[in-house]
N, C-alpha and C positions, 0 to 999 in steps of 0.2 A: 504494500500500500504506500509506504513512504517513497519507494522508487518511483511509482506512478505520479505521486504528488510532486516530487523533485523534478521529474521530467516535464510535468505541466508548467511548473514555475520557470524552468529553463527555456521553455518555448515562448514565454511571454516577452513582449518588447521590454528592453531594459528601462528601468525607472518608472514602470507603469504600476500604479497602485493595484493591489489585488485583494480580494475577499475570499472567504472560504467557499462561497458559491462558485468561484472561478476555478477552483481545483477539485471540488467535490466529485464532479463527474469522472475525472481521471482516476479517482480512487474507488469508483463504483459506489459512491455514497451520496447522501444529501448533506448540505451544510449542517443540518441538525445532527446527523450521524457523526460528522467530524467533531462537533462540539461534545457529543456524548463520549466519543472515543478519547479526545485529547483535552477537552475542557475549554480551550480558547485557541485563537490563532497564534498567540505567543507560545503557548504550550506545544503546538504543532511545530513551530520553528525550533523550539528546544529539542524536540524529538528528532528533527532533521539534523541538528547539530550533534546529538549523541550518536546518530547513525554515521555521520562523517567521522567522528572519533573512532568508532568501531572499524571503519573501513581502512584506517591507517595501519599498515603492517607493523608487527612488533619487531621485525628484523628482516634481513634479506630473504626474499622468496625464491630467488634464482641464484644460489651459491655459485661462485665462479664467474658470474656475468654481472657483477655489481655495478659497473659503469653503465651498462645498457639498462639495467633496472632503474638506476638513478635517473638517467635521461628520460626514460619512459614515464616515470612518476612525475617528474617536473613538467613534461609536456602535457600530461593529463590534468594535473592539479593547479598549474600556475599560468597556463596560456589563456589569455583573454582574446576571443576571436575578433573583438572590435573595441574601439574606444568606449562606445556606449555600454558594452558588457563590463568593461573594467570599472566604469563609473557606477554602474548598478551594484557590482560586487563591493566596491569601496563604500558606497552608501549603506549597504546592508551591514558592513563592518562597523561603521560609525554608530548605527542604530544599536548593534549588539554590544558595543563597548559601553553604551549608556545603561544597559541592563545588568545588574550584578549577577544574575543567573547565567545569562548569555556570556558575559565576560569571563566567568569562571569556566564555562565550557570551552571558550576560546583558549584560555590559559592551558587547560588540560589537553586540548587538541594540538596546540602549537608545541607543547612539551613533548607529546608523543611523536609529532612530526620531527622535531629536533633529534630525538633519540633514534628514530628510524634513519634519518639522513646521516647521522653520525655513524651508525652501524655500517651503512653503505660506504661512507667516506673512509672508514677505518680499514676497509679492504682494498683501498686504492693506494698507489705508491706515493703517498704524501711525504713531504720533507719531514725529518724527525722533529723539528720544532713546531709543526702544525698539529694542534690538538683537534681531533675530529669533532668533539662536541662544540668547541668554540667555532670551528669552521662551519658546522651545521647552522649555528645561529647567524653567522655572517651571511651564509647562503640564503637563509630565510629573509634576513633584512634586505639583501640585494633583490631577491625575487619580489618582495612586497614593494620595494621602490620601483622596480620595473613596471609593476601594475599601475602605480601613480603616473609614470611617464606614458604608459599606454593610454591612460584615461585622457591625457591632454595631447596625445599624438605627437609626443616629443621623442623622436628617434626610437620607436618601439623596439625592444630587444626580446627575442624569443628566450624562454627560460633556459634552454640548453646553451644558448650563447652566453648568458650570464654565468652558467656553470663553467663553461670552457674558459671564460675570462678569469674566473677565480682559480680554476685548476692550474692555469698557466703560472700563477704565483705560488701555488701550494705544492707543486711537484718539481 
């Protein structure tokens, strides 16, 4: 059900307000059914955030192919197809940071992402003075910054290019 709701939200034009009645058909439910199931639109968004956290791997899933796995993960999770999509994502982020419950889930998710990225980086031939955990945080910072630049169409950088640029200094 959450997959269907997430897909319906992704198909909507960026920055377009939505209501439960807009995503209920994708879930095969009525808006009242969604309220009964989740309690509110905000609770539905928190359920989607928890689902995102669960989708982050705990460690490498393709041992021996860590760079390819890292590149695929970044392309899947950090590429904004358009400036409007980046703006929409950043707008949702700002809204989430204003909610203590959503901000807590962001902290949990970003921590899990950092651990996963560090585990992948740890298997790459990094210089001895490069700490994989600190490098994973730098990578996350750079990727989020790339989304800001994508939002204003300032020399958009694909996530894998950001990774390649950082790896140039780390290897």
